[in-house]
Backbone as CSV, one residue per row, in Angstrom:
resi,resn,N_x,N_y,N_z,CA_x,CA_y,CA_z,C_x,C_y,C_z
1,UNK,-130.758,73.140,97.007,-130.149,72.808,95.715,-131.039,73.224,94.560
2,UNK,-132.361,73.125,94.748,-133.283,73.440,93.648,-133.175,74.909,93.238
3,UNK,-132.994,75.802,94.212,-132.874,77.218,93.879,-131.642,77.465,93.008
4,UNK,-130.540,76.839,93.358,-129.341,76.969,92.535,-129.555,76.387,91.153
5,UNK,-130.339,75.317,91.069,-130.656,74.723,89.761,-131.377,75.727,88.873
6,UNK,-132.255,76.535,89.462,-132.965,77.568,88.696,-131.979,78.547,88.067
7,UNK,-130.982,78.934,88.857,-130.000,79.900,88.369,-129.102,79.259,87.314
8,UNK,-128.687,78.028,87.559,-127.813,77.340,86.590,-128.519,77.104,85.271
9,UNK,-129.816,76.808,85.328,-130.584,76.570,84.108,-130.612,77.808,83.228
10,UNK,-130.655,78.978,83.853,-130.685,80.226,83.096,-129.290,80.726,82.722
11,UNK,-128.267,80.022,83.164,-126.889,80.408,82.863,-126.102,79.205,82.345
12,UNK,-126.730,78.476,81.438,-126.142,77.228,80.947,-125.343,77.393,79.667
13,UNK,-125.196,78.636,79.191,-124.556,78.838,77.893,-123.043,78.708,77.990
14,UNK,-122.471,78.091,76.983,-121.021,78.005,76.809,-120.691,78.746,75.520
15,UNK,-120.058,79.899,75.639,-119.810,80.725,74.454,-118.885,80.044,73.454
16,UNK,-118.185,78.999,73.869,-117.349,78.254,72.926,-118.191,77.551,71.870
17,UNK,-119.478,77.408,72.132,-120.382,76.758,71.177,-120.904,77.727,70.119
18,UNK,-120.506,79.001,70.190,-121.054,80.031,69.320,-119.951,80.743,68.544
19,UNK,-120.374,81.391,67.468,-119.511,82.314,66.758,-119.862,83.733,67.202
20,UNK,-118.850,84.549,67.410,-119.102,85.938,67.777,-119.685,86.687,66.584
21,UNK,-120.598,87.621,66.871,-121.103,88.547,65.857,-120.439,89.885,66.119
22,UNK,-119.474,90.230,65.258,-118.703,91.451,65.461,-119.209,92.566,64.549
23,UNK,-119.343,93.746,65.134,-119.718,94.935,64.392,-118.760,96.031,64.814
24,UNK,-118.081,96.614,63.857,-117.082,97.657,64.148,-116.068,97.187,65.182
25,UNK,-115.721,95.912,65.123,-114.678,95.364,65.987,-115.133,94.865,67.338
26,UNK,-116.367,95.192,67.745,-116.877,94.771,69.051,-117.870,93.628,68.891
27,UNK,-118.014,92.820,69.935,-118.935,91.687,69.893,-120.319,92.150,70.355
28,UNK,-121.295,92.036,69.459,-122.668,92.437,69.754,-123.611,91.245,69.903
29,UNK,-123.124,90.047,69.614,-123.979,88.871,69.733,-123.182,87.606,69.579
30,UNK,-123.909,86.487,69.762,-123.300,85.160,69.657,-124.247,84.277,68.851
31,UNK,-123.700,83.618,67.829,-124.519,82.914,66.835,-124.096,81.462,66.757
32,UNK,-125.082,80.568,66.809,-124.770,79.145,66.655,-124.272,78.878,65.236
33,UNK,-123.314,77.983,65.071,-122.787,77.699,63.738,-123.863,77.266,62.734
34,UNK,-124.879,76.509,63.187,-125.904,76.078,62.236,-126.726,77.259,61.732
35,UNK,-126.965,78.264,62.568,-127.689,79.443,62.100,-126.767,80.346,61.287
36,UNK,-125.498,80.382,61.648,-124.536,81.180,60.878,-124.510,80.745,59.422
37,UNK,-124.685,79.463,59.170,-124.694,78.981,57.787,-125.842,79.600,56.994
38,UNK,-126.979,79.791,57.645,-128.102,80.447,56.968,-127.760,81.904,56.655
39,UNK,-127.091,82.578,57.574,-126.712,83.964,57.324,-125.722,84.075,56.169
40,UNK,-124.784,83.152,56.105,-123.751,83.214,55.075,-124.291,82.861,53.690
41,UNK,-125.545,82.402,53.644,-126.203,82.203,52.345,-126.592,83.539,51.726
42,UNK,-126.364,84.634,52.467,-126.632,85.984,51.978,-125.317,86.764,52.004
43,UNK,-124.394,86.432,51.059,-123.043,87.020,51.099,-123.024,88.518,50.824
44,UNK,-124.120,89.071,50.294,-124.178,90.516,50.099,-124.371,91.255,51.423
45,UNK,-124.717,90.497,52.483,-124.956,91.102,53.794,-123.930,90.629,54.823
46,UNK,-123.710,89.311,54.909,-122.871,88.745,55.965,-121.638,88.055,55.389
47,UNK,-120.585,88.027,56.201,-119.366,87.312,55.844,-118.786,86.662,57.095
48,UNK,-117.980,85.631,56.878,-117.238,84.986,57.966,-115.811,85.481,57.869
49,UNK,-115.423,86.290,58.850,-114.083,86.875,58.826,-113.544,86.945,60.243
50,UNK,-112.257,86.675,60.384,-111.589,86.737,61.692,-112.319,85.886,62.728
51,UNK,-112.728,84.684,62.321,-113.399,83.715,63.179,-114.696,84.276,63.783
52,UNK,-115.362,85.140,63.043,-116.609,85.743,63.509,-117.518,86.020,62.325
53,UNK,-118.794,86.230,62.613,-119.738,86.701,61.607,-119.696,88.228,61.624
54,UNK,-119.604,88.810,60.426,-119.535,90.262,60.318,-120.385,90.729,59.145
55,UNK,-120.708,92.031,59.157,-121.353,92.620,57.996,-120.328,92.804,56.882
56,UNK,-120.837,92.847,55.670,-119.978,93.244,54.569,-119.592,94.717,54.726
57,UNK,-118.463,95.077,54.159,-117.868,96.384,54.402,-118.775,97.545,53.996
58,UNK,-119.622,97.353,52.988,-120.439,98.466,52.508,-121.587,98.807,53.467
59,UNK,-121.865,97.928,54.432,-122.958,98.164,55.384,-122.385,98.840,56.628
60,UNK,-122.326,100.162,56.585,-121.661,100.906,57.648,-122.611,101.724,58.505
61,UNK,-123.774,102.082,57.991,-124.682,102.917,58.768,-125.709,102.066,59.496
62,UNK,-126.287,102.647,60.542,-127.333,101.960,61.296,-128.507,101.614,60.399
63,UNK,-128.924,102.554,59.563,-130.068,102.304,58.696,-129.786,101.204,57.685
64,UNK,-128.597,101.233,57.070,-128.259,100.217,56.073,-128.208,98.832,56.710
65,UNK,-127.624,98.746,57.889,-127.541,97.456,58.574,-128.925,96.961,58.980
66,UNK,-129.770,97.878,59.458,-131.120,97.497,59.863,-131.914,96.955,58.680
67,UNK,-131.887,97.673,57.562,-132.665,97.263,56.395,-132.151,95.948,55.814
68,UNK,-130.841,95.802,55.751,-130.271,94.575,55.188,-130.571,93.372,56.072
69,UNK,-130.419,93.545,57.377,-130.687,92.453,58.307,-132.165,92.091,58.306
70,UNK,-133.027,93.103,58.260,-134.472,92.864,58.230,-134.860,92.020,57.028
71,UNK,-134.281,92.312,55.871,-134.599,91.555,54.663,-134.195,90.092,54.809
72,UNK,-133.017,89.855,55.393,-132.559,88.475,55.595,-133.452,87.759,56.600
73,UNK,-133.776,88.420,57.701,-134.602,87.781,58.721,-135.996,87.448,58.187
74,UNK,-136.563,88.339,57.373,-137.874,88.055,56.788,-137.821,86.834,55.866
75,UNK,-136.753,86.738,55.097,-136.617,85.580,54.203,-136.430,84.300,55.016
76,UNK,-135.638,84.352,56.075,-135.449,83.164,56.912,-136.743,82.786,57.633
77,UNK,-137.568,83.774,57.943,-138.878,83.457,58.524,-139.770,82.794,57.494
78,UNK,-139.738,83.284,56.259,-140.537,82.647,55.196,-140.094,81.205,54.975
79,UNK,-138.803,80.952,55.188,-138.275,79.595,55.019,-138.454,78.748,56.276
80,UNK,-139.079,79.321,57.319,-139.335,78.638,58.600,-138.048,78.341,59.366
81,UNK,-136.977,79.011,59.031,-135.756,78.911,59.840,-135.956,79.674,61.141
82,UNK,-136.542,80.878,61.035,-136.978,81.643,62.199,-138.454,81.339,62.399
83,UNK,-138.819,80.863,63.576,-140.131,80.226,63.747,-141.288,81.185,63.986
84,UNK,-141.021,82.419,64.420,-142.110,83.362,64.662,-141.712,84.736,64.138
85,UNK,-142.685,85.638,64.141,-142.412,87.031,63.763,-143.278,87.916,64.638
86,UNK,-142.662,88.894,65.319,-143.380,89.740,66.265,-143.765,91.075,65.649
87,UNK,-142.921,91.582,64.768,-143.165,92.899,64.207,-142.784,94.014,65.154
88,UNK,-141.804,93.734,66.000,-141.328,94.687,67.005,-139.810,94.610,67.008
89,UNK,-139.167,95.749,67.097,-137.705,95.762,66.995,-137.028,95.951,68.339
90,UNK,-135.897,95.261,68.470,-135.005,95.429,69.608,-133.772,96.222,69.152
91,UNK,-133.193,97.029,70.038,-131.916,97.670,69.704,-130.776,96.661,69.813
92,UNK,-129.806,96.775,68.947,-128.595,95.956,69.034,-127.501,96.860,69.586
93,UNK,-127.138,96.617,70.842,-126.193,97.497,71.533,-125.332,96.660,72.469
94,UNK,-124.370,97.327,73.087,-123.489,96.651,74.031,-124.047,96.646,75.452
95,UNK,-125.115,97.406,75.698,-125.703,97.461,77.023,-126.875,98.414,77.046
96,UNK,-127.575,98.429,78.162,-128.748,99.276,78.301,-128.392,100.748,78.131
97,UNK,-129.170,101.433,77.281,-129.019,102.852,76.971,-127.711,103.178,76.257
98,UNK,-127.019,102.168,75.755,-125.860,102.421,74.914,-126.314,102.526,73.455
99,UNK,-125.487,103.116,72.638,-125.847,103.389,71.248,-126.126,102.096,70.486
100,UNK,-127.261,102.067,69.797,-127.611,100.915,68.975,-126.962,101.044,67.603
101,UNK,-126.357,99.954,67.136,-125.713,99.969,65.820,-126.658,99.494,64.721
102,UNK,-127.796,98.904,65.124,-128.890,98.574,64.213,-130.081,98.179,65.058
103,UNK,-131.220,97.984,64.407,-132.420,97.490,65.066,-132.783,96.148,64.450
104,UNK,-133.263,95.223,65.304,-133.456,93.833,64.892,-134.844,93.351,65.280
105,UNK,-135.521,92.629,64.383,-136.787,91.992,64.705,-136.654,91.169,65.980
106,UNK,-137.589,91.380,66.879,-137.531,90.752,68.199,-137.407,89.231,68.113
107,UNK,-138.129,88.607,67.197,-138.116,87.142,67.102,-136.745,86.605,66.719
108,UNK,-135.886,87.459,66.177,-134.554,87.016,65.766,-133.498,87.255,66.829
109,UNK,-133.871,87.862,67.948,-132.887,88.270,68.953,-132.048,87.104,69.464
110,UNK,-132.703,85.999,69.809,-131.954,84.855,70.347,-131.116,84.176,69.271
111,UNK,-131.612,84.162,68.033,-130.842,83.548,66.946,-129.498,84.245,66.757
112,UNK,-129.488,85.559,67.011,-128.261,86.330,66.859,-127.592,86.612,68.201
113,UNK,-128.203,86.154,69.282,-127.582,86.239,70.603,-127.286,87.647,71.066
114,UNK,-128.153,88.619,70.687,-127.891,89.995,71.081,-128.277,90.222,72.541
115,UNK,-127.773,91.313,73.097,-128.160,91.722,74.438,-129.593,92.241,74.386
116,UNK,-130.492,91.639,75.182,-131.881,92.078,75.216,-132.256,92.458,76.648
117,UNK,-133.364,93.175,76.762,-133.760,93.737,78.053,-135.252,93.517,78.267
118,UNK,-135.629,93.288,79.526,-137.028,93.054,79.831,-137.415,93.679,81.159
119,UNK,-138.702,93.900,81.319,-139.268,94.446,82.553,-140.148,93.381,83.186
120,UNK,-139.930,93.081,84.469,-140.767,92.138,85.213,-141.296,92.852,86.457
121,UNK,-142.592,92.714,86.690,-143.240,93.403,87.809,-143.837,92.378,88.767
122,UNK,-143.403,92.422,90.019,-144.016,91.617,91.076,-145.275,92.333,91.566
123,UNK,-146.411,91.683,91.429,-147.650,92.232,91.959,-147.847,91.745,93.382
124,UNK,-147.622,92.601,94.371,-147.567,92.206,95.776,-148.772,92.732,96.548
125,UNK,-149.227,91.928,97.486,-150.350,92.306,98.344,-149.980,91.982,99.788
126,UNK,-150.069,92.983,100.652,-149.809,92.764,102.084,-151.126,92.435,102.773
127,UNK,-151.263,91.209,103.236,-152.434,90.810,104.010,-152.054,90.697,105.481
128,UNK,-153.033,90.481,106.322,-152.781,90.423,107.760,-151.827,89.300,108.128
129,UNK,-151.906,88.185,107.406,-151.116,87.012,107.785,-149.787,86.898,107.058
130,UNK,-149.663,87.529,105.870,-148.443,87.331,105.079,-148.459,88.225,103.845
131,UNK,-147.341,88.213,103.136,-147.259,88.856,101.826,-147.696,87.844,100.770
132,UNK,-148.507,88.320,99.835,-148.981,87.480,98.740,-148.507,88.067,97.400
133,UNK,-148.472,87.204,96.399,-147.967,87.588,95.081,-148.949,87.130,94.010
134,UNK,-149.283,88.043,93.100,-150.086,87.662,91.942,-149.179,87.026,90.889
135,UNK,-149.559,85.846,90.407,-148.837,85.200,89.308,-149.822,84.881,88.197
136,UNK,-149.324,84.904,86.974,-150.150,84.575,85.827,-149.848,83.184,85.318
137,UNK,-150.847,82.548,84.730,-150.667,81.265,84.053,-150.729,81.529,82.559
138,UNK,-149.636,81.288,81.870,-149.558,81.574,80.440,-150.520,80.692,79.666
139,UNK,-151.169,81.269,78.671,-152.106,80.506,77.876,-151.407,79.373,77.131
140,UNK,-152.112,78.305,76.911,-151.568,77.162,76.168,-151.329,77.494,74.702
141,UNK,-151.895,78.615,74.251,-151.709,79.028,72.863,-150.370,79.745,72.645
142,UNK,-149.684,80.092,73.734,-148.391,80.748,73.592,-147.395,79.805,72.929
143,UNK,-146.604,80.311,71.946,-145.644,79.415,71.288,-144.495,78.979,72.189
144,UNK,-144.215,79.772,73.221,-143.117,79.452,74.128,-143.620,79.462,75.570
145,UNK,-143.187,78.468,76.331,-143.534,78.330,77.736,-145.055,78.268,77.954
146,UNK,-145.797,77.571,77.119,-147.262,77.522,77.326,-147.615,76.856,78.655
147,UNK,-148.587,77.425,79.349,-149.051,76.854,80.600,-148.155,77.078,81.798
148,UNK,-147.013,77.729,81.597,-146.094,77.972,82.708,-146.559,79.182,83.524
149,UNK,-146.121,79.234,84.759,-146.382,80.391,85.605,-145.453,81.540,85.219
150,UNK,-145.925,82.754,85.478,-145.196,83.950,85.067,-145.455,85.052,86.090
151,UNK,-144.630,86.107,86.045,-144.935,87.269,86.863,-146.249,87.905,86.395
152,UNK,-146.847,88.725,87.252,-148.101,89.383,86.906,-147.958,90.195,85.625
153,UNK,-146.830,90.876,85.481,-146.550,91.686,84.300,-145.098,91.459,83.909
154,UNK,-144.858,91.213,82.625,-143.490,91.054,82.128,-143.493,91.278,80.628
155,UNK,-142.409,91.850,80.126,-142.315,92.054,78.689,-140.953,92.553,78.278
156,UNK,-140.587,92.260,77.026,-139.328,92.733,76.487,-139.376,94.221,76.199
157,UNK,-138.194,94.840,76.164,-138.076,96.279,75.954,-137.750,96.564,74.494
158,UNK,-138.727,97.084,73.728,-138.489,97.357,72.312,-137.847,98.724,72.092
159,UNK,-137.472,98.969,70.854,-136.936,100.265,70.463,-137.983,101.353,70.729
160,UNK,-137.527,102.485,71.240,-138.393,103.647,71.341,-139.192,103.779,72.616
161,UNK,-139.083,102.825,73.541,-139.817,102.905,74.794,-138.847,102.943,75.967
162,UNK,-139.145,103.818,76.933,-138.387,103.809,78.183,-138.859,102.649,79.038
163,UNK,-138.123,102.360,80.102,-138.545,101.298,81.018,-139.936,101.594,81.579
164,UNK,-140.164,102.845,81.994,-141.469,103.185,82.562,-142.572,103.085,81.531
165,UNK,-142.334,103.589,80.328,-143.350,103.500,79.274,-143.689,102.051,78.970
166,UNK,-142.659,101.212,78.928,-142.902,99.798,78.648,-143.659,99.140,79.795
167,UNK,-143.305,99.498,81.027,-144.012,98.959,82.196,-145.496,99.328,82.140
168,UNK,-145.788,100.590,81.829,-147.185,101.030,81.764,-147.936,100.303,80.658
169,UNK,-147.287,100.133,79.513,-147.917,99.433,78.387,-148.220,97.985,78.746
170,UNK,-147.219,97.278,79.271,-147.395,95.870,79.603,-148.390,95.694,80.754
171,UNK,-148.362,96.615,81.727,-149.291,96.522,82.851,-150.735,96.625,82.378
172,UNK,-150.973,97.504,81.418,-152.331,97.650,80.881,-152.727,96.432,80.072
173,UNK,-151.827,95.965,79.184,-152.154,94.858,78.296,-152.305,93.535,79.049
174,UNK,-151.407,93.305,79.988,-151.345,91.983,80.603,-152.206,91.843,81.845
175,UNK,-152.444,92.943,82.560,-153.169,92.819,83.832,-154.222,93.901,84.029
176,UNK,-154.417,94.754,83.015,-155.419,95.825,83.080,-155.216,96.702,84.317
177,UNK,-153.967,97.067,84.557,-153.630,97.918,85.696,-153.691,99.371,85.241
178,UNK,-154.482,100.203,85.889,-154.541,101.626,85.509,-153.173,102.282,85.619
179,UNK,-152.916,103.240,84.743,-151.602,103.881,84.700,-151.234,104.521,86.029
180,UNK,-152.223,105.136,86.695,-151.908,105.812,87.952,-151.472,104.827,89.031
181,UNK,-151.975,103.604,88.967,-151.549,102.567,89.904,-150.213,101.972,89.471
182,UNK,-150.069,101.699,88.176,-148.831,101.100,87.673,-147.634,102.011,87.915
183,UNK,-147.841,103.323,87.907,-146.748,104.265,88.126,-146.152,104.153,89.536
184,UNK,-146.856,103.489,90.427,-146.354,103.326,91.785,-145.317,102.204,91.900
185,UNK,-145.108,101.466,90.804,-144.108,100.390,90.819,-142.725,100.971,91.089
186,UNK,-141.963,100.295,91.933,-140.636,100.757,92.328,-139.553,99.837,91.765
187,UNK,-138.532,100.411,91.112,-137.417,99.570,90.638,-136.624,99.032,91.823
188,UNK,-136.334,97.729,91.794,-135.681,97.113,92.954,-134.425,96.326,92.608
189,UNK,-134.347,95.770,91.411,-133.208,94.907,91.092,-132.962,94.883,89.590
190,UNK,-131.774,94.422,89.254,-131.403,94.187,87.862,-130.666,92.849,87.805
191,UNK,-131.162,91.934,86.991,-130.596,90.589,86.905,-130.116,90.307,85.489
192,UNK,-129.045,89.533,85.391,-128.473,89.185,84.091,-128.398,87.666,83.974
193,UNK,-128.625,87.174,82.788,-128.440,85.729,82.558,-128.131,85.470,81.092
194,UNK,-127.547,84.323,80.835,-127.152,83.927,79.476,-127.497,82.450,79.318
195,UNK,-128.576,82.175,78.583,-129.140,80.826,78.512,-129.195,80.316,77.078
196,UNK,-128.744,79.098,76.886,-128.895,78.431,75.599,-130.284,77.819,75.510
197,UNK,-131.027,78.220,74.469,-132.360,77.691,74.204,-132.409,77.156,72.785
198,UNK,-133.548,76.620,72.385,-133.659,76.004,71.067,-133.386,76.996,69.942
199,UNK,-133.653,78.288,70.161,-133.477,79.282,69.111,-132.063,79.846,69.081
200,UNK,-131.305,79.649,70.131,-129.975,80.223,70.197,-129.664,80.693,71.601
201,UNK,-129.117,81.908,71.712,-128.658,82.420,72.998,-129.588,83.519,73.497
202,UNK,-130.124,83.304,74.696,-130.879,84.340,75.406,-129.888,85.075,76.297
203,UNK,-129.563,86.294,75.911,-128.501,87.054,76.569,-129.146,88.303,77.155
204,UNK,-129.710,88.184,78.354,-130.703,89.154,78.807,-130.375,89.844,80.130
205,UNK,-130.929,91.037,80.244,-130.966,91.780,81.502,-132.420,92.040,81.852
206,UNK,-132.801,91.716,83.073,-134.166,91.919,83.545,-134.181,93.064,84.557
207,UNK,-135.065,94.020,84.338,-135.277,95.115,85.273,-136.506,94.778,86.112
208,UNK,-136.300,94.651,87.430,-137.341,94.145,88.323,-137.985,95.302,89.086
209,UNK,-139.310,95.245,89.156,-140.087,96.245,89.889,-141.010,95.535,90.875
210,UNK,-141.239,96.185,92.005,-142.276,95.760,92.954,-143.441,96.728,92.861
211,UNK,-144.636,96.191,92.757,-145.847,97.012,92.772,-146.760,96.480,93.863
212,UNK,-146.921,97.280,94.946,-147.798,96.884,96.036,-149.228,97.282,95.691
213,UNK,-150.103,96.301,95.719,-151.477,96.485,95.257,-152.461,96.407,96.420
214,UNK,-153.578,97.123,96.327,-154.620,96.971,97.358,-155.257,95.588,97.260
215,UNK,-155.743,95.093,98.383,-156.374,93.765,98.385,-157.566,93.705,97.444
216,UNK,-158.187,94.849,97.186,-159.380,94.876,96.334,-159.052,94.740,94.857
217,UNK,-157.775,94.931,94.486,-157.432,94.884,93.059,-157.277,93.443,92.585
218,UNK,-157.895,93.135,91.448,-157.775,91.813,90.817,-157.308,92.021,89.379
219,UNK,-156.155,91.515,89.004,-155.668,91.697,87.634,-156.548,90.975,86.622
220,UNK,-156.614,91.550,85.438,-157.426,90.991,84.355,-156.642,91.087,83.058
221,UNK,-156.395,89.979,82.413,-155.628,89.991,81.178,-156.456,90.539,80.023
222,UNK,-155.824,91.361,79.175,-156.537,91.946,78.042,-155.921,91.603,76.695
223,UNK,-154.752,90.943,76.672,-154.118,90.645,75.381,-154.144,89.163,75.020
224,UNK,-154.836,88.353,75.826,-154.983,86.936,75.497,-153.790,86.068,75.792
225,UNK,-152.768,86.611,76.471,-151.559,85.837,76.714,-151.556,85.123,78.064
226,UNK,-152.508,85.459,78.926,-152.585,84.853,80.259,-153.927,84.156,80.417
227,UNK,-153.881,82.897,80.831,-155.103,82.111,81.016,-155.878,82.596,82.234
228,UNK,-155.158,82.804,83.330,-155.761,83.294,84.559,-154.680,83.761,85.515
229,UNK,-155.087,84.498,86.541,-154.168,84.929,87.587,-154.513,84.210,88.891
230,UNK,-153.473,83.990,89.698,-153.661,83.401,91.018,-152.900,84.226,92.041
231,UNK,-153.482,84.396,93.219,-152.828,85.091,94.316,-152.298,84.045,95.281
232,UNK,-150.976,83.994,95.447,-150.359,82.959,96.266,-149.466,83.607,97.324
233,UNK,-149.212,82.894,98.392,-148.343,83.397,99.453,-146.874,83.258,99.049
234,UNK,-146.015,83.969,99.784,-144.582,83.820,99.535,-144.131,82.378,99.738
235,UNK,-144.713,81.692,100.713,-144.361,80.288,100.946,-144.718,79.436,99.733
236,UNK,-145.873,79.681,99.156,-146.269,78.936,97.952,-145.356,79.286,96.780
237,UNK,-145.005,80.564,96.671,-144.088,80.984,95.606,-142.752,80.271,95.748
238,UNK,-142.266,80.159,96.976,-140.997,79.481,97.223,-141.075,78.009,96.830
239,UNK,-142.168,77.355,97.178,-142.334,75.941,96.845,-142.397,75.732,95.330
240,UNK,-143.131,76.593,94.651,-143.256,76.471,93.195,-141.926,76.758,92.510
241,UNK,-141.184,77.719,93.016,-139.867,78.024,92.453,-138.923,76.840,92.628
242,UNK,-139.012,76.188,93.773,-138.160,75.026,94.042,-138.453,73.857,93.112
243,UNK,-139.625,73.856,92.481,-139.940,72.818,91.500,-139.159,73.017,90.210
244,UNK,-138.569,74.188,90.018,-137.723,74.571,88.884,-138.525,74.755,87.591
245,UNK,-139.408,73.800,87.271,-140.100,73.820,85.985,-141.514,74.393,86.038
246,UNK,-141.999,74.808,87.198,-143.370,75.327,87.277,-143.474,76.698,86.613
247,UNK,-142.450,77.529,86.786,-142.416,78.863,86.195,-141.606,78.852,84.899
248,UNK,-141.895,79.809,84.036,-140.997,80.128,82.927,-139.610,80.364,83.518
249,UNK,-138.590,79.858,82.850,-137.257,79.791,83.451,-136.799,81.102,84.068
250,UNK,-136.838,82.196,83.299,-136.276,83.437,83.833,-137.122,84.026,84.960
251,UNK,-138.393,83.614,85.040,-139.240,84.086,86.138,-138.758,83.553,87.481
252,UNK,-138.134,82.389,87.469,-137.573,81.856,88.713,-136.502,82.779,89.279
253,UNK,-135.731,83.429,88.410,-134.718,84.370,88.880,-135.373,85.546,89.601
254,UNK,-136.469,86.032,89.038,-137.197,87.141,89.649,-137.782,86.703,90.991
255,UNK,-138.287,85.482,91.044,-138.814,84.950,92.307,-137.734,84.882,93.379
256,UNK,-136.571,84.381,92.995,-135.486,84.259,93.972,-135.043,85.624,94.485
257,UNK,-134.978,86.584,93.589,-134.652,87.951,94.009,-135.671,88.452,95.029
258,UNK,-136.944,88.205,94.776,-137.998,88.635,95.705,-137.872,87.925,97.048
259,UNK,-137.663,86.625,97.010,-137.557,85.844,98.249,-136.348,86.268,99.076
260,UNK,-135.274,86.633,98.418,-134.092,87.118,99.132,-134.339,88.508,99.714
261,UNK,-134.911,89.400,98.923,-135.105,90.772,99.388,-136.109,90.861,100.540
262,UNK,-137.140,90.022,100.511,-138.148,90.059,101.565,-137.785,89.172,102.753
263,UNK,-136.614,88.554,102.698,-136.111,87.794,103.834,-136.670,86.399,103.976
264,UNK,-137.422,85.924,102.957,-137.927,84.551,103.041,-136.771,83.557,102.934
265,UNK,-135.814,83.869,102.085,-134.537,83.152,102.087,-133.582,84.032,102.881
266,UNK,-133.148,83.570,104.024,-132.363,84.404,104.939,-130.931,83.902,105.070
267,UNK,-130.162,84.618,105.850,-128.761,84.259,106.072,-128.609,82.928,106.795
268,UNK,-129.672,82.421,107.376,-129.601,81.117,108.040,-129.604,79.971,107.034
269,UNK,-129.991,80.268,105.795,-129.982,79.233,104.752,-128.530,78.916,104.402
270,UNK,-128.123,77.648,104.414,-126.710,77.312,104.156,-126.248,77.710,102.752
271,UNK,-127.183,77.925,101.840,-126.804,78.302,100.484,-126.997,79.796,100.217
272,UNK,-127.262,80.557,101.257,-127.586,81.979,101.092,-126.499,82.724,100.310
273,UNK,-125.263,82.623,100.737,-124.172,83.359,100.094,-123.988,82.915,98.649
274,UNK,-124.072,81.592,98.418,-123.888,81.075,97.063,-125.020,81.522,96.152
275,UNK,-126.238,81.541,96.682,-127.386,81.999,95.904,-127.219,83.459,95.497
276,UNK,-126.855,84.301,96.436,-126.709,85.723,96.147,-125.606,85.961,95.121
277,UNK,-124.507,85.277,95.286,-123.396,85.458,94.356,-123.791,85.029,92.945
278,UNK,-124.476,83.901,92.835,-124.859,83.377,91.519,-125.965,84.236,90.884
279,UNK,-126.924,84.673,91.679,-128.063,85.397,91.132,-127.689,86.791,90.641
280,UNK,-126.791,87.463,91.363,-126.493,88.864,91.065,-125.163,89.030,90.318
281,UNK,-124.672,87.964,89.727,-123.420,88.043,88.983,-123.591,88.959,87.759
282,UNK,-122.586,89.774,87.506,-122.578,90.617,86.316,-122.103,89.787,85.123
283,UNK,-122.687,90.087,83.961,-122.321,89.378,82.736,-122.053,90.412,81.659
284,UNK,-120.904,90.309,81.007,-120.598,91.211,79.886,-121.281,90.674,78.636
285,UNK,-121.127,91.376,77.515,-121.759,90.939,76.280,-121.265,89.562,75.897
């Protein structure tokens, strides 16, 4: 039951609680009514029309929409409505590698409920007795999920970077993995989830990679976001995942994918079929 709880926690959103964000007639995001009120305080940029939040008619180009939205988001950050600022942009699109209709400050992504993308890398070690996994402990200074367990390498996909480029960047920053080693990571899965959080809607796709590492390799954090790394067995990973709250929420999805693919959760498990169906469900915008 605990494994299913992990999946349900990451898929707890009810879109009836949100207003659609429509651009050129299509839905690109989902916005909580309380945040929509802040947007509508800028009538030169946003309007409430056809039961949705939309741009004003004069904002038709990608550049115009990006600049106008950026100005509003910066002001809302100054007013502490948006709690952080990353200085990194996400594409606003209907799906991975689809045309972006504007670019949005990363910290505002959940507030506007846009489709976002991330890369998660399982750092795996084959020992004589079992498969082991490197996990990171997030620093207590992190504004979100402080002290929680995380994959060895994980990060959101910003504008202008391919999945591989982002993987190499995050691998170097988060675990000091040389590029020639990080390039050996293999894409294995793609997971989708839609979670209601304090900031709004996390509407995400995770691209999962396995990286098999030599026993001699020890990850070392270089960006200050990880307190320390631990090498644990698949059995320990399964136990920690079953606790639901030990890992950052979406990391549990990556763990379950790994446990299923490596056969730790097998067809003999009475919830096997239900787990697979729930974990690999497709989600539209």
